[in-house]
C-alpha positions in Angstrom: 103.7 125.5 92.5 106.1 124.0 94.9 103.4 122.0 96.7 104.5 118.6 95.6 108.2 119.2 96.5 107.3 120.6 99.9 105.0 117.8 100.8 107.5 115.2 99.6 110.3 116.7 101.6 108.1 116.9 104.7 107.0 113.2 104.4 110.7 112.2 104.1 111.7 114.2 107.2 108.6 113.3 109.3 110.2 110.3 111.0 113.9 111.1 110.3 114.9 111.2 113.9 113.5 107.9 115.0 114.6 106.2 111.8 118.1 107.5 112.3 118.3 106.0 115.8 116.9 102.7 114.7 119.3 102.4 111.8 122.3 103.0 114.1 121.0 100.3 116.5 120.5 97.8 113.6 123.9 98.5 112.1 125.5 97.6 115.4 123.4 94.4 115.8 126.0 92.5 113.6 128.7 93.0 116.3 126.6 91.2 118.9 127.7 87.7 119.8 126.2 85.0 117.6 124.8 83.1 120.5 123.2 86.1 122.1 119.6 87.2 122.0 118.0 88.5 118.8 118.3 92.3 118.6 114.8 93.7 118.4 113.8 97.3 117.8 110.3 98.0 119.1 108.8 100.9 117.2 105.8 102.3 119.1 103.7 104.1 116.6 100.5 104.7 118.6 96.9 103.6 117.9 95.9 107.0 116.4 98.2 107.0 113.4 96.7 105.3 110.3 99.7 106.2 108.1 101.4 103.0 109.1 101.7 101.8 105.5 103.7 104.8 104.4 105.8 104.8 107.6 106.9 101.2 107.3 107.4 101.5 103.5 109.8 104.4 104.2 111.5 102.5 107.0 112.1 99.5 104.7 113.5 101.7 102.0 115.9 103.3 104.4 117.0 99.9 105.8 117.7 98.6 102.4 119.7 101.7 101.5 121.7 102.2 104.7 121.8 98.9 106.6 121.3 95.8 104.4 119.6 94.6 101.3 118.1 91.6 103.2 114.9 93.2 104.5 111.5 91.4 104.9 108.3 93.2 105.8 105.7 90.8 107.2 101.9 91.4 107.2 99.5 89.6 109.5 97.1 88.9 106.6 99.7 86.7 104.8 101.2 85.1 107.9 98.3 83.0 109.3 100.5 80.0 109.9 104.2 79.3 110.7 104.6 77.7 107.3 103.3 80.8 105.4 105.3 83.2 107.6 108.6 81.3 107.0 107.8 81.2 103.2 107.1 85.0 103.1 110.1 85.9 105.2 112.6 83.7 103.3 111.4 84.9 99.9 111.8 88.5 100.8 115.2 88.0 102.4 116.6 86.1 99.4 115.2 88.6 96.9 118.0 91.0 97.5 119.4 90.8 93.9 122.3 88.5 94.9 123.0 85.2 93.2 121.8 82.0 94.8 124.2 79.3 95.9 124.6 76.5 93.3 124.3 73.9 96.0 120.7 74.9 96.8 118.2 72.9 94.8 115.3 74.6 93.2 111.8 73.2 93.1 108.4 73.9 91.7 105.8 76.1 93.4 103.6 73.1 94.1 106.3 71.3 96.1 106.9 74.3 98.4 105.1 72.7 101.3 107.4 69.6 101.1 110.4 71.8 101.0 109.5 73.5 104.3 109.6 70.0 105.9 112.8 69.1 103.9 111.0 66.3 102.1 112.7 65.8 98.7 110.8 64.9 95.6 113.1 63.7 92.8 110.3 63.5 90.2 109.4 67.2 90.5 110.7 69.7 88.0 113.1 72.1 89.7 112.4 75.8 89.1 112.6 77.8 92.3 114.6 77.8 95.5 112.8 76.4 98.5 111.6 78.9 101.1 113.1 77.2 104.1 115.5 78.2 106.8 118.3 75.9 105.5 117.9 77.5 102.1 118.2 80.9 103.7 121.4 79.9 105.4 122.9 78.6 102.1 121.9 81.8 100.3 123.4 84.1 102.9 126.7 82.2 103.1 126.9 82.2 99.3 126.3 86.0 99.2 129.0 86.5 101.8 131.5 84.5 99.7 131.0 86.6 96.6 133.5 89.1 97.9 136.1 86.8 99.3 139.2 88.1 101.1 142.5 87.8 99.2 144.6 84.7 99.9 147.8 86.6 99.8 149.1 89.4 102.0 149.5 89.9 105.7 146.8 88.8 108.2 146.0 92.5 108.9 145.4 93.2 105.2 143.2 90.2 104.8 141.2 91.2 107.8 140.9 94.7 106.5 139.6 93.6 103.1 137.3 90.9 104.4 133.6 91.4 103.6 131.5 92.8 106.4 128.6 90.8 107.5 125.2 92.4 106.9 122.2 91.7 109.2 118.9 90.2 108.1 116.2 92.5 109.2 112.6 91.2 109.6 110.0 93.9 110.1 106.7 92.9 111.8 104.4 95.7 110.7 101.5 95.3 113.1 102.6 93.0 115.9 99.2 92.9 117.7 97.5 91.5 114.6 99.7 88.4 114.4 98.7 85.1 115.9 100.6 84.6 119.2 101.5 81.0 118.4 102.9 82.0 115.0 105.0 84.7 116.5 106.3 82.5 119.3 107.3 79.6 117.0 109.1 81.9 114.5 111.1 83.6 117.3 112.2 80.2 118.6 113.1 79.1 115.0 115.1 82.3 114.3 116.9 82.0 117.7 118.1 78.5 116.7 119.7 79.9 113.6 121.2 82.9 115.3 124.7 81.3 115.3 124.6 81.2 111.4 122.3 84.1 110.5 122.6 87.6 112.1 118.8 88.1 112.2 117.3 91.2 113.7 113.7 92.1 114.3 111.7 95.3 114.1 108.3 95.1 115.9 105.7 97.7 114.9 103.6 98.1 118.1 100.4 100.3 118.0 99.6 100.3 121.8 102.5 100.0 124.2 105.7 98.1 124.7 104.0 95.7 127.2 102.1 94.2 124.2 105.2 92.2 123.3 105.2 90.5 126.7 101.5 89.8 126.4 102.0 88.0 123.1 105.2 86.2 124.1 105.7 84.1 127.2 108.8 84.5 129.3 110.9 81.7 127.8 110.3 83.2 124.3 110.8 86.9 125.2 114.0 86.0 126.9 115.5 85.2 123.5 114.9 88.9 122.4 117.0 91.9 123.2 114.3 94.6 123.2 115.0 98.3 122.6 112.1 100.8 122.5 111.8 103.6 119.9 108.9 106.1 120.0 107.6 107.6 116.8 106.6 111.2 116.5 103.0 112.0 117.5 100.6 112.7 114.6 99.7 116.1 116.1 103.4 117.1 116.1 103.7 115.9 112.5 100.6 118.1 111.6 102.2 121.1 113.3 105.4 120.7 111.3 103.5 120.1 108.1 101.5 123.3 108.6 104.6 125.3 109.4 106.6 123.9 106.5 103.9 123.7 103.8 100.8 125.8 104.5 102.8 128.8 106.0 105.8 128.5 103.7 106.8 131.8 102.0 107.2 130.1 98.7 103.5 129.0 98.8 101.2 131.8 97.4 98.0 129.7 98.0 96.4 130.1 101.5 93.5 128.4 103.3 90.8 130.5 104.8 89.8 130.2 108.5 86.7 128.1 108.0 88.3 125.7 105.5 91.4 125.3 107.7 89.2 124.6 110.8 87.2 122.0 108.8 90.4 120.2 107.8 91.7 120.3 111.3 88.4 118.9 112.6 88.6 116.0 110.2 92.1 115.3 111.3 91.5 115.6 115.0 88.1 113.9 115.2 88.1 111.4 112.4 91.4 109.8 111.2 94.6 111.5 112.6 96.1 111.0 109.2 98.7 113.5 108.0 98.6 112.1 104.5 94.8 112.6 104.3 95.3 116.2 105.5 97.8 116.8 102.7 95.3 115.2 100.2 92.5 117.5 101.5 94.8 120.5 101.2 95.6 119.6 97.6 91.9 119.2 96.9 91.3 122.7 98.2 94.0 124.1 96.0 92.6 122.4 92.9 89.1 123.6 93.7 90.4 127.2 94.0 92.1 127.2 90.7 89.2 125.4 89.0 86.2 127.4 90.3 87.6 130.8 91.4 88.2 133.3 88.5 90.4 135.4 90.8 92.9 132.5 91.1 94.6 133.9 88.0 96.6 136.2 90.3 97.6 133.3 92.7 101.2 133.0 91.5 104.7 133.9 92.5 105.5 137.6 92.8 107.8 137.6 89.7 105.0 136.2 87.6 102.4 138.7 88.7 103.1 141.3 86.0 102.7 138.8 83.2 99.5 137.5 84.6 98.0 141.0 84.9 98.9 141.8 81.3 97.0 138.7 80.2 93.8 139.6 82.0 90.8 139.9 79.7 88.0 142.4 80.1 85.7 139.9 81.8 88.4 138.9 84.3 89.1 142.5 85.1 85.3 143.0 85.7 85.4 139.9 88.0 88.3 141.3 90.0 86.5 144.6 90.3 83.4 142.8 91.7 85.3 141.0 94.4 83.8 141.8 97.9 87.1 142.9 99.3 87.8 145.2 96.3 84.3 146.7 96.4 84.7 147.4 100.2 88.0 149.1 99.5 86.7 151.2 96.6 83.7 152.4 98.6 86.1 154.1 101.1 87.8 156.0 98.3 86.8 159.4 97.0 84.4 159.5 94.0 87.0 160.9 91.6 89.6 158.2 92.4 86.9 155.5 92.3 85.8 156.8 88.8 89.4 156.7 87.6 89.7 153.0 88.6 86.8 152.1 86.3 89.2 152.2 83.3 90.8 148.8 82.7 94.3 150.1 82.2 94.4 152.1 85.4 92.8 149.3 87.3 95.5 146.9 86.1 98.2 149.3 87.3 96.4 149.5 90.6 96.3 145.6 90.8 100.1 145.5 90.2 100.5 147.9 93.1 98.1 146.1 95.5 98.4 142.4 94.8 102.1 142.0 95.9 101.1 143.3 99.3 99.2 140.1 99.9 102.4 138.1 100.5 104.0 140.8 102.6 100.9 141.2 104.7 100.8 137.5 105.3 104.4 137.5 106.4 103.6 140.4 108.8 100.6 138.5 110.1 102.8 135.4 110.9 105.5 137.5 112.6 102.9 139.2 114.8 101.2 135.9 115.6 104.5 134.2 116.5 105.4 137.0 118.8 102.0 137.0 120.4 101.9 133.2 120.8 105.4 133.3 122.4 104.1 136.0 124.8 101.1 133.9 125.8 102.9 130.5 126.0 104.2 131.2 129.5 100.9 132.7 130.7 98.3 130.5 132.5 95.2 129.3 130.7 96.6 128.9 127.2 94.6 131.9 126.0 95.4 131.4 122.3 95.7 127.6 122.4 98.5 125.1 123.0 99.5 124.9 119.4 100.4 127.7 117.0 97.8 126.4 114.5 95.1 127.4 116.9 96.3 131.0 117.2 96.7 131.1 113.4 93.2 129.8 112.8 91.7 132.2 115.3 93.4 135.2 113.5 92.0 134.0 110.2 88.4 133.8 111.6 88.3 136.9 113.8 89.9 140.3 114.3 92.2 139.0 117.0 93.2 142.4 118.6 89.5 142.9 119.4 89.0 139.6 121.1 88.9 139.0 124.8 91.9 136.6 124.6 94.1 139.4 123.3 93.0 141.9 126.0 93.4 139.2 128.7 96.9 138.5 127.5 98.1 142.1 128.1 96.4 142.2 131.4 98.4 139.2 132.5 101.6 140.6 131.1 101.1 143.8 133.1 101.4 141.7 136.3 104.7 140.0 135.5 107.8 140.6 137.6 111.0 141.8 136.1 112.5 138.3 135.8 109.3 136.9 134.2 108.9 139.7 131.8 112.6 139.4 130.7 112.1 135.6 130.1 108.9 136.3 128.1 110.5 139.0 125.9 113.5 136.6 125.3 111.1 133.9 124.0 109.2 136.4 121.8 112.5 137.7 120.4 113.6 134.1 119.7 110.3 133.4 117.8 110.7 136.4 115.4 114.5 136.7 115.3 114.9 135.1 111.8 112.1 137.1 110.1 114.0 140.3 109.6 111.0 142.3 110.8 111.1 145.6 112.6 109.4 143.9 115.5 112.6 142.0 116.4 114.4 145.4 116.7 111.6 146.7 119.0 111.7 143.6 121.2 115.5 143.7 121.5 115.4 147.4 122.5 112.7 146.7 125.1 114.7 143.8 126.5 117.7 146.0 127.0 115.6 148.6 128.7 114.0 146.0 131.1 117.4 144.6 132.0 118.8 148.1 132.7 115.9 149.4 134.8 116.1 149.5 138.6 113.0 147.9 140.1 113.5 149.3 143.6 110.9 151.8 144.8 111.5 155.5 144.5 112.7 157.0 147.8 110.3 159.4 149.4 111.6 162.9 149.7 111.7 164.9 153.0 109.0 167.2 151.9 106.7 164.4 150.9 107.4 162.7 154.2 106.4 165.8 156.2 103.2 166.2 154.1 102.3 162.5 154.9 102.8 163.1 158.6 100.7 166.2 158.6 98.0 164.4 156.7 98.0 161.5 159.2 97.8 164.0 162.1 94.8 165.8 160.5 93.1 162.5 159.9 93.5 161.5 163.5 92.0 164.7 164.7 89.0 164.5 162.3 88.2 160.9 163.1 85.0 160.6 165.1 84.9 156.8 165.3 86.9 153.7 164.7 85.1 153.0 161.4 85.9 156.4 160.0 89.5 156.1 161.2 89.9 152.8 159.5 88.5 154.0 156.2 90.7 157.1 156.2 93.9 155.0 156.9 93.0 152.5 154.2 92.5 155.2 151.6 95.8 156.8 152.6 97.6 153.4 152.3 96.1 152.8 148.9 97.2 156.2 147.7 100.7 155.6 148.9 100.8 152.1 147.3 99.6 153.6 144.0 103.0 155.1 143.5 104.8 153.2 140.7 108.4 152.3 140.8 110.6 152.8 137.7 110.1 149.2 136.6 106.3 149.3 136.7 106.3 152.6 134.8 108.6 151.1 132.2 106.5 147.9 131.9 103.3 149.9 131.2 105.1 151.9 128.5 106.7 148.8 126.9 103.4 146.9 126.8 101.6 149.9 125.3 104.3 150.1 122.6 104.2 146.4 121.9 100.4 146.5 121.7 100.5 149.2 119.1 103.0 147.2 116.9 101.0 144.0 117.2 97.7 145.7 116.2 99.4 147.0 113.0 100.7 143.5 112.1 97.8 141.2 113.1 95.1 142.1 110.5 92.4 139.7 109.5 93.1 138.4 105.9 89.5 138.9 104.9 90.1 142.7 105.1 92.9 142.7 102.6 92.0 143.8 99.1 92.2 141.0 96.5 92.4 138.4 99.3 90.1 136.1 97.3 92.9 135.7 94.8 95.1 133.7 97.1 92.7 132.6 99.9 90.3 129.6 99.5 87.5 129.5 102.1 84.6 127.6 100.3 83.9 125.3 103.3 80.6 124.0 101.9 82.4 122.6 98.8 85.0 120.9 101.0 82.4 119.5 103.4 80.3 118.2 100.5 83.3 116.5 98.8 85.4 115.3 101.8 83.0 114.7 104.7 81.0 111.6 104.0 77.3 111.3 104.8 76.7 107.5 104.6 73.2 107.5 106.1 71.7 110.0 103.6 73.7 108.3 100.7 72.3 104.9 101.6 68.7 106.3 101.8 69.1 108.1 98.5 70.4 105.0 96.8 67.6 102.8 98.1 64.8 105.3 97.4 66.1 106.5 94.0 68.6 104.0 92.6 68.8 105.8 89.2 70.7 108.6 90.9 73.8 106.3 91.2 73.1 103.6 88.6 72.5 106.2 85.9 70.0 104.0 84.1 66.7 104.8 82.4 64.9 101.7 83.6 65.0 102.9 87.2 64.0 106.5 86.7 60.9 107.5 88.7 58.3 110.0 87.6 57.0 110.2 91.2 59.2 109.8 94.3 56.8 107.4 95.9 56.4 105.1 92.8 58.0 101.7 92.5 59.1 100.1 89.3 59.7 96.3 88.9 63.0 96.9 87.1 64.5 98.4 90.3 66.8 96.3 92.4 65.1 93.9 94.8 66.5 95.7 97.8 65.1 99.0 96.6 61.7 97.5 96.1 61.6 96.0 99.6 62.9 99.2 101.1 60.2 101.4 99.5 57.5 98.8 100.5 58.6 98.9 104.1 58.2 102.7 104.1 54.4 102.2 103.7 54.2 100.1 106.8 53.8 101.0 110.5 55.9 100.0 113.5 55.4 96.3 113.0 55.6 94.8 109.5 53.9 91.5 108.7 56.5 89.4 106.7 53.9 87.5 104.7 52.0 90.6 103.6 55.4 92.3 102.9 56.4 89.3 100.7 53.0 89.3 98.9 53.5 93.0 98.0 57.0 92.3 96.8 55.6 89.4 94.6 53.0 91.8 93.2 55.6 94.4 92.2 58.2 92.1 90.6 55.6 89.8 88.9 55.1 86.1 89.0 57.6 85.1 86.4 59.7 83.1 88.9 58.5 80.3 91.1 57.6 80.7 94.8 60.9 79.4 96.1 62.9 81.9 94.0 60.6 84.8 95.1 61.0 83.7 98.8 64.8 83.5 98.4 65.0 87.0 96.9 62.8 88.4 99.5 64.6 86.8 102.4 67.9 88.0 101.1 66.6 91.6 100.9 65.1 91.4 104.4 68.5 90.2 105.8 70.3 93.1 104.0 67.8 95.7 105.5 68.4 94.2 108.9 72.1 94.5 108.4 71.7 98.1 107.4 69.7 98.9 110.5 66.3 99.6 109.1 64.5 96.7 110.7 65.0 94.2 113.5 63.4 91.0 114.6 60.8 91.2 117.4 59.5 88.7 120.0 56.1 90.2 120.2 55.0 88.5 117.0 57.0 85.7 115.4 55.9 86.6 111.8 56.6 90.3 112.2 59.7 92.6 112.2 60.0 96.0 113.9 60.7 99.1 111.9 63.6 101.3 113.2 63.7 104.4 111.0 61.1 107.1 110.3 61.0 110.0 108.0 64.5 111.2 107.1 66.2 109.2 109.9 
């Protein structure tokens, strides 16, 4: 399987464009004047992208590989104070694998706070370089002197061989999470050292660029030279991932319509995480190969013959019992169906039918891309705004029988010559690289549309004389104004019903295109042996990937042995209570026996009766109070003002 390589390549290319622009900007930040503002790249990621960790990890790796080895990534959790921020930043910038300057003293970890204030302690044992800005300056200057320019030679040669200054890049991963005071002080500190250190910033902003100005006052933001860079939207990343991974020709495994819709719903309504979508896709693949016996034929086409030869009698019987195979065999004649009952003949038939699964899927994609390109310029977005919506619709239903498909051709039949030409050009561009016969059909239709004359057909003299005689007869037969109006309207409608050459050609072309698309867009569930490559067990995916915290919490409180896997908590009756159960479970099951208001004293006495009187009263009260607080935190009870010694119950039945 090429799943790992495909997903890895996709994740590397996901933010390739924005990273390339940022790297070019940071590479040129060294040439900025030393007393100028700090070059700052503001990367706007958006609030609905939880893959920030992977994005900034990839950004830091690219910066170290292409810009400089001096890169620091700051997290808000470890930068609560200016002192901690400077310490973290300097340590990461000096950990570039370059030697330290011998003039920089090293001190112990315990004296680091004194080093930040430049307070020497001669009695301490020297071990580590101080994490201070002067130490960073000394380290950077020593690193630049390691490749010194030659003392001999012309000034041009010495200038050409002189070491190039590399910037120091500080990445603020989530700018809004930092303390404003810490951010302001560090910007001011770095601006003071700008003449000696070519420092550059990268701000990771989740909301909008104005967040920088909300966190920094004007006298601080004036020391920054801000440049905005927008990351790719998570929905666009998902569209590329589906096109490059799920629909890749080298991927024999496919998702069914219901499973794909569930994964899309989790992505769109829960987390917007492309990495989580990839993980869920891998889970579906593992489940298919683990639980489906038909997955033995889910392989590359060149491996299919070997897999079929290795099939056992039980596996052949399982393949013959597949719903799609049974439906196909029922349509055959009795003699041919009886012949396929022999395992050898059935294996030969499998070798003939199974390779068609990949070709049928390619034909489905070609037809869908053509149809989606045709509907993209039509009003209403009949098949959705993204190709994944059209693809999912084709997996779930017989698309040519849907109203969306019929409405598409109704709208196409009303396009003008220029609009139809542009639409056919987009459809031809969508399927041009597939090598399908549909591209030849579209190219021929496009040439015919361009060559047709859309002017109305001139009326012959004989037809003109017939129309004049008809009008005269109508005027003679008219007995009232109403009858005359109706007669003239019917005559005008009959005359307008005459089609010009373009309209006649348009009807013929759309009928031909409809016939080709109906042959390509076939629902995968109708393919024989589709269960071998298609996974559509949506109940398994929902049970494993979609969390149900409320039911899980209630199950854990009512039957703790289900999760603890211990014998001391096993219940013979679901309503029984054992003293060996956790205190929270005992209190929870006791509160199920109460009404809307629960007396705390009676509740505690029942708890004491269950757990026994081995502990003193204060210990029992403390254990009970702790459990009541936890139940209130979980939302099962709340305090009430009606009675001071009571609490109100909030859940009933299975709620």
